PyMOL CGO cylinders between C-alpha atoms (Angstrom):
from pymol import cmd
from pymol.cgo import CYLINDER

trace = [
    CYLINDER, -10.13, 16.33, -12.34, -11.24, 13.49, -9.98, 0.3, 1, 1, 1, 1, 1, 1,
    CYLINDER, -11.24, 13.49, -9.98, -14.95, 14.66, -10.56, 0.3, 1, 1, 1, 1, 1, 1,
    CYLINDER, -14.95, 14.66, -10.56, -14.35, 14.06, -14.33, 0.3, 1, 1, 1, 1, 1, 1,
    CYLINDER, -14.35, 14.06, -14.33, -13.09, 10.79, -13.86, 0.3, 1, 1, 1, 1, 1, 1,
    CYLINDER, -13.09, 10.79, -13.86, -16.06, 9.88, -11.57, 0.3, 1, 1, 1, 1, 1, 1,
    CYLINDER, -16.06, 9.88, -11.57, -18.17, 7.77, -14.81, 0.3, 1, 1, 1, 1, 1, 1,
    CYLINDER, -18.17, 7.77, -14.81, -15.08, 5.91, -15.64, 0.3, 1, 1, 1, 1, 1, 1,
    CYLINDER, -15.08, 5.91, -15.64, -14.28, 4.92, -12.26, 0.3, 1, 1, 1, 1, 1, 1,
    CYLINDER, -14.28, 4.92, -12.26, -17.73, 3.60, -11.49, 0.3, 1, 1, 1, 1, 1, 1,
    CYLINDER, -17.73, 3.60, -11.49, -17.71, 1.80, -14.84, 0.3, 1, 1, 1, 1, 1, 1,
    CYLINDER, -17.71, 1.80, -14.84, -14.12, 0.30, -13.95, 0.3, 1, 1, 1, 1, 1, 1,
    CYLINDER, -14.12, 0.30, -13.95, -16.06, -0.68, -10.47, 0.3, 1, 1, 1, 1, 1, 1,
    CYLINDER, -16.06, -0.68, -10.47, -19.00, -1.93, -12.17, 0.3, 1, 1, 1, 1, 1, 1,
    CYLINDER, -19.00, -1.93, -12.17, -16.83, -4.11, -14.19, 0.3, 1, 1, 1, 1, 1, 1,
    CYLINDER, -16.83, -4.11, -14.19, -14.37, -5.50, -11.44, 0.3, 1, 1, 1, 1, 1, 1,
    CYLINDER, -14.37, -5.50, -11.44, -17.43, -6.35, -9.14, 0.3, 1, 1, 1, 1, 1, 1,
    CYLINDER, -17.43, -6.35, -9.14, -19.02, -8.27, -11.96, 0.3, 1, 1, 1, 1, 1, 1,
    CYLINDER, -19.02, -8.27, -11.96, -15.82, -10.33, -12.84, 0.3, 1, 1, 1, 1, 1, 1,
    CYLINDER, -15.82, -10.33, -12.84, -14.91, -10.89, -9.45, 0.3, 1, 1, 1, 1, 1, 1,
    CYLINDER, -14.91, -10.89, -9.45, -18.87, -11.80, -8.51, 0.3, 1, 1, 1, 1, 1, 1,
    CYLINDER, -18.87, -11.80, -8.51, -18.95, -14.12, -11.32, 0.3, 1, 1, 1, 1, 1, 1,
    CYLINDER, -18.95, -14.12, -11.32, -15.64, -15.72, -11.02, 0.3, 1, 1, 1, 1, 1, 1,
    CYLINDER, -15.64, -15.72, -11.02, -16.45, -19.19, -12.09, 0.3, 1, 1, 1, 1, 1, 1,
    CYLINDER, -16.45, -19.19, -12.09, -13.43, -20.84, -13.73, 0.3, 1, 1, 1, 1, 1, 1,
    CYLINDER, -13.43, -20.84, -13.73, -11.13, -20.04, -10.93, 0.3, 1, 1, 1, 1, 1, 1,
    CYLINDER, -11.13, -20.04, -10.93, -13.50, -21.23, -8.45, 0.3, 1, 1, 1, 1, 1, 1,
    CYLINDER, -13.50, -21.23, -8.45, -14.61, -24.13, -10.23, 0.3, 1, 1, 1, 1, 1, 1,
    CYLINDER, -14.61, -24.13, -10.23, -10.86, -25.66, -10.96, 0.3, 1, 1, 1, 1, 1, 1,
    CYLINDER, -10.86, -25.66, -10.96, -9.26, -24.37, -7.53, 0.3, 1, 1, 1, 1, 1, 1,
    CYLINDER, -9.26, -24.37, -7.53, -11.84, -24.66, -4.69, 0.3, 1, 1, 1, 1, 1, 1,
    CYLINDER, -11.84, -24.66, -4.69, -12.75, -28.24, -4.02, 0.3, 1, 1, 1, 1, 1, 1,
    CYLINDER, -12.75, -28.24, -4.02, -14.52, -27.33, -0.76, 0.3, 1, 1, 1, 1, 1, 1,
    CYLINDER, -14.52, -27.33, -0.76, -17.99, -26.50, -1.32, 0.3, 1, 1, 1, 1, 1, 1,
    CYLINDER, -17.99, -26.50, -1.32, -18.07, -23.90, 1.15, 0.3, 1, 1, 1, 1, 1, 1,
    CYLINDER, -18.07, -23.90, 1.15, -15.74, -21.90, -0.67, 0.3, 1, 1, 1, 1, 1, 1,
    CYLINDER, -15.74, -21.90, -0.67, -17.55, -21.75, -4.10, 0.3, 1, 1, 1, 1, 1, 1,
    CYLINDER, -17.55, -21.75, -4.10, -18.63, -18.48, -5.72, 0.3, 1, 1, 1, 1, 1, 1,
    CYLINDER, -18.63, -18.48, -5.72, -22.57, -18.19, -6.30, 0.3, 1, 1, 1, 1, 1, 1,
    CYLINDER, -22.57, -18.19, -6.30, -22.06, -19.02, -10.04, 0.3, 1, 1, 1, 1, 1, 1,
    CYLINDER, -22.06, -19.02, -10.04, -20.39, -22.52, -9.26, 0.3, 1, 1, 1, 1, 1, 1,
    CYLINDER, -20.39, -22.52, -9.26, -22.72, -23.02, -6.78, 0.3, 1, 1, 1, 1, 1, 1,
    CYLINDER, -22.72, -23.02, -6.78, -25.62, -22.15, -9.38, 0.3, 1, 1, 1, 1, 1, 1,
    CYLINDER, -25.62, -22.15, -9.38, -23.85, -24.54, -11.82, 0.3, 1, 1, 1, 1, 1, 1,
    CYLINDER, -23.85, -24.54, -11.82, -23.96, -27.52, -9.45, 0.3, 1, 1, 1, 1, 1, 1,
    CYLINDER, -23.96, -27.52, -9.45, -27.57, -26.40, -8.45, 0.3, 1, 1, 1, 1, 1, 1,
    CYLINDER, -27.57, -26.40, -8.45, -28.44, -26.64, -12.40, 0.3, 1, 1, 1, 1, 1, 1,
    CYLINDER, -28.44, -26.64, -12.40, -26.91, -30.01, -12.74, 0.3, 1, 1, 1, 1, 1, 1,
    CYLINDER, -26.91, -30.01, -12.74, -28.68, -31.44, -9.70, 0.3, 1, 1, 1, 1, 1, 1,
    CYLINDER, -28.68, -31.44, -9.70, -32.32, -29.93, -10.31, 0.3, 1, 1, 1, 1, 1, 1,
    CYLINDER, -32.32, -29.93, -10.31, -32.30, -30.10, -13.78, 0.3, 1, 1, 1, 1, 1, 1,
    CYLINDER, -32.30, -30.10, -13.78, -35.80, -31.65, -13.91, 0.3, 1, 1, 1, 1, 1, 1,
    CYLINDER, -35.80, -31.65, -13.91, -37.34, -28.79, -12.04, 0.3, 1, 1, 1, 1, 1, 1,
    CYLINDER, -37.34, -28.79, -12.04, -36.44, -25.51, -13.78, 0.3, 1, 1, 1, 1, 1, 1,
    CYLINDER, -36.44, -25.51, -13.78, -38.72, -23.10, -11.82, 0.3, 1, 1, 1, 1, 1, 1,
    CYLINDER, -38.72, -23.10, -11.82, -36.21, -23.88, -8.83, 0.3, 1, 1, 1, 1, 1, 1,
    CYLINDER, -36.21, -23.88, -8.83, -33.20, -22.98, -11.39, 0.3, 1, 1, 1, 1, 1, 1,
    CYLINDER, -33.20, -22.98, -11.39, -35.08, -19.76, -12.72, 0.3, 1, 1, 1, 1, 1, 1,
    CYLINDER, -35.08, -19.76, -12.72, -35.78, -18.71, -9.04, 0.3, 1, 1, 1, 1, 1, 1,
    CYLINDER, -35.78, -18.71, -9.04, -31.91, -19.46, -8.13, 0.3, 1, 1, 1, 1, 1, 1,
    CYLINDER, -31.91, -19.46, -8.13, -30.88, -17.05, -11.45, 0.3, 1, 1, 1, 1, 1, 1,
    CYLINDER, -30.88, -17.05, -11.45, -33.07, -14.18, -10.02, 0.3, 1, 1, 1, 1, 1, 1,
    CYLINDER, -33.07, -14.18, -10.02, -31.89, -14.71, -6.68, 0.3, 1, 1, 1, 1, 1, 1,
    CYLINDER, -31.89, -14.71, -6.68, -28.04, -14.54, -7.67, 0.3, 1, 1, 1, 1, 1, 1,
    CYLINDER, -28.04, -14.54, -7.67, -28.44, -11.46, -10.10, 0.3, 1, 1, 1, 1, 1, 1,
    CYLINDER, -28.44, -11.46, -10.10, -29.94, -9.13, -7.67, 0.3, 1, 1, 1, 1, 1, 1,
    CYLINDER, -29.94, -9.13, -7.67, -26.41, -8.13, -6.17, 0.3, 1, 1, 1, 1, 1, 1,
    CYLINDER, -26.41, -8.13, -6.17, -25.19, -6.89, -9.60, 0.3, 1, 1, 1, 1, 1, 1,
    CYLINDER, -25.19, -6.89, -9.60, -28.63, -5.01, -10.00, 0.3, 1, 1, 1, 1, 1, 1,
    CYLINDER, -28.63, -5.01, -10.00, -28.13, -3.68, -6.72, 0.3, 1, 1, 1, 1, 1, 1,
    CYLINDER, -28.13, -3.68, -6.72, -24.62, -2.10, -7.87, 0.3, 1, 1, 1, 1, 1, 1,
    CYLINDER, -24.62, -2.10, -7.87, -25.36, -0.92, -10.80, 0.3, 1, 1, 1, 1, 1, 1,
    CYLINDER, -25.36, -0.92, -10.80, -28.19, 0.88, -9.88, 0.3, 1, 1, 1, 1, 1, 1,
    CYLINDER, -28.19, 0.88, -9.88, -25.87, 2.78, -7.58, 0.3, 1, 1, 1, 1, 1, 1,
    CYLINDER, -25.87, 2.78, -7.58, -23.20, 3.04, -10.42, 0.3, 1, 1, 1, 1, 1, 1,
    CYLINDER, -23.20, 3.04, -10.42, -26.07, 3.95, -13.02, 0.3, 1, 1, 1, 1, 1, 1,
    CYLINDER, -26.07, 3.95, -13.02, -26.38, 7.27, -12.06, 0.3, 1, 1, 1, 1, 1, 1,
    CYLINDER, -26.38, 7.27, -12.06, -22.63, 8.43, -11.96, 0.3, 1, 1, 1, 1, 1, 1,
    CYLINDER, -22.63, 8.43, -11.96, -22.45, 6.80, -15.54, 0.3, 1, 1, 1, 1, 1, 1,
    CYLINDER, -22.45, 6.80, -15.54, -25.42, 8.50, -16.82, 0.3, 1, 1, 1, 1, 1, 1,
    CYLINDER, -25.42, 8.50, -16.82, -23.85, 11.56, -15.45, 0.3, 1, 1, 1, 1, 1, 1,
    CYLINDER, -23.85, 11.56, -15.45, -20.92, 11.36, -17.48, 0.3, 1, 1, 1, 1, 1, 1,
    CYLINDER, -20.92, 11.36, -17.48, -22.87, 10.66, -20.75, 0.3, 1, 1, 1, 1, 1, 1,
    CYLINDER, -22.87, 10.66, -20.75, -25.39, 13.50, -20.37, 0.3, 1, 1, 1, 1, 1, 1,
    CYLINDER, -25.39, 13.50, -20.37, -23.32, 16.32, -18.87, 0.3, 1, 1, 1, 1, 1, 1,
    CYLINDER, -23.32, 16.32, -18.87, -20.77, 16.48, -21.58, 0.3, 1, 1, 1, 1, 1, 1,
    CYLINDER, -20.77, 16.48, -21.58, -23.21, 16.31, -24.31, 0.3, 1, 1, 1, 1, 1, 1,
    CYLINDER, -23.21, 16.31, -24.31, -24.89, 19.58, -22.84, 0.3, 1, 1, 1, 1, 1, 1,
    CYLINDER, -24.89, 19.58, -22.84, -21.77, 21.82, -23.22, 0.3, 1, 1, 1, 1, 1, 1,
]
cmd.load_cgo(trace, "trace")
């Protein structure tokens, strides 16, 4: 049954990664030390500091979205296999 569950587990893994990677509120409220911030809190502070320079903000947003893109690319093949194979039978 594990091969049939792989697409579901890939979706759960992708959702868990995105939730932990973007955990903004917990890190913003609890972590007072800037060395312990998540990237989303750092990005929020970066946007507040460099509001007059939108090109820097956009570059930071692109750089912080790369890890999520990489995880999605690895999970995409498994997720699509779960969508395509049952429809072929």
